[in-house]
C-alpha positions as CSV (number, residue, x, y, z in Angstrom):
1,N,37.5,24.3,194.0
2,H,35.4,21.4,192.6
3,N,31.9,21.8,191.3
4,T,29.7,19.1,192.7
5,S,26.7,18.3,190.7
6,R,23.5,17.3,192.4
7,I,22.8,13.6,191.9
8,I,19.2,12.6,191.4
9,H,18.4,9.0,192.0
10,Y,16.0,7.3,189.7
11,N,14.7,3.8,190.0
12,T,16.0,1.4,187.4
13,V,13.6,-0.8,185.4
14,T,13.9,-4.2,187.0
15,E,13.3,-7.6,185.4
16,E,10.4,-8.0,187.8
17,T,8.9,-4.8,186.5
18,I,9.2,-5.9,182.8
19,Q,7.7,-9.3,183.8
20,Y,4.7,-7.6,185.4
21,I,4.1,-5.4,182.4
22,E,4.3,-8.5,180.1
23,D,1.7,-10.2,182.3
24,H,-0.7,-7.3,182.4
25,L,-0.4,-5.0,179.4
26,G,-2.0,-7.3,176.9
27,D,-1.9,-6.2,173.3
28,N,-1.2,-2.5,174.1
29,Y,2.6,-2.7,173.3
30,L,2.3,-0.2,170.3
31,E,0.4,2.3,172.4
32,L,3.0,2.0,175.1
33,A,5.8,2.5,172.4
34,R,4.1,5.7,171.2
35,R,3.6,7.1,174.7
36,L,6.9,6.4,176.4
37,P,8.8,9.6,177.0
38,L,11.5,10.2,174.4
39,P,13.0,13.3,172.8
40,K,11.4,13.8,169.5
41,A,14.5,13.0,167.6
42,L,14.7,9.6,169.2
43,S,11.0,8.6,169.1
44,F,10.0,5.2,167.7
45,T,10.3,5.1,163.9
46,K,8.1,3.3,161.5
47,T,10.8,0.7,161.2
48,D,10.8,0.3,165.0
49,I,7.0,-0.1,165.0
50,D,7.2,-2.6,162.1
51,S,9.8,-4.6,164.0
52,L,7.6,-4.7,167.1
53,K,4.6,-5.8,165.0
54,Y,6.7,-8.6,163.5
55,T,7.8,-9.7,167.0
56,Y,4.2,-9.7,168.1
57,K,3.0,-11.7,165.1
58,F,5.7,-14.4,165.4
59,H,6.6,-14.4,169.1
60,G,3.4,-13.1,170.9
61,P,2.6,-10.1,173.1
62,S,5.0,-10.8,175.9
63,E,8.0,-10.7,173.6
64,A,6.6,-7.6,171.8
65,I,6.2,-5.9,175.2
66,R,9.8,-6.8,176.3
67,E,11.2,-5.6,173.0
68,T,9.2,-2.3,173.3
69,V,10.8,-1.7,176.8
70,E,14.3,-2.7,175.7
71,L,14.1,-0.5,172.6
72,W,13.0,2.4,174.7
73,R,15.8,1.8,177.1
74,R,18.4,1.8,174.3
75,K,17.0,5.0,172.8
76,Q,16.6,6.8,176.2
77,G,20.0,5.7,177.5
78,N,20.7,6.8,181.0
79,G,17.4,8.5,181.1
80,A,15.5,5.2,180.9
81,C,14.1,4.8,184.4
82,L,11.1,3.4,186.2
83,E,9.5,6.8,186.4
84,G,9.6,7.3,182.6
85,L,8.1,3.8,182.1
86,L,5.3,4.7,184.6
87,M,4.6,7.9,182.8
88,G,4.2,6.0,179.6
89,L,1.8,3.6,181.3
90,I,-0.2,6.5,182.8
91,A,-0.5,8.0,179.3
92,C,-1.9,4.7,178.2
93,G,-4.6,4.9,180.9
94,K,-3.0,2.0,182.9
95,D,-3.3,3.6,186.3
96,E,-3.9,0.3,188.1
97,M,-0.7,-1.2,186.7
98,V,1.2,2.0,187.8
99,T,-0.2,1.6,191.3
100,Q,1.0,-2.0,191.4
101,L,4.4,-1.2,189.9
102,C,4.9,1.5,192.5
103,K,4.2,-1.0,195.3
104,I,6.5,-3.6,193.7
105,N,9.3,-1.1,193.4
106,K,8.5,0.8,196.6
107,A,8.3,4.0,194.5
108,R,6.1,7.0,194.4
109,T,3.7,7.6,191.5
110,P,5.4,10.0,189.1
111,C,2.3,12.2,188.6
């Protein structure tokens, strides 16, 4: 007798999604970093934030946004999905971006 676990499908964060966020988030990468869903023990540290600020200063907002998303994905592991990213954007008040990303990814709004 094998126990079968229920598999829940989450949308992955695509390159197109990251590119859209780079093009539309502006300078709000730190707010996004603070609002992306993570267990408290894994949340962005002062060192992480300093690293993102450094990236922003020397490489610009697009690279800082990309690094924010990549760092969140590494911290969140298998739990890093489109829905979590959308929840972070909603918490930043970026509802319009969420609507567009749902269209791009053919996904439902997570809230």
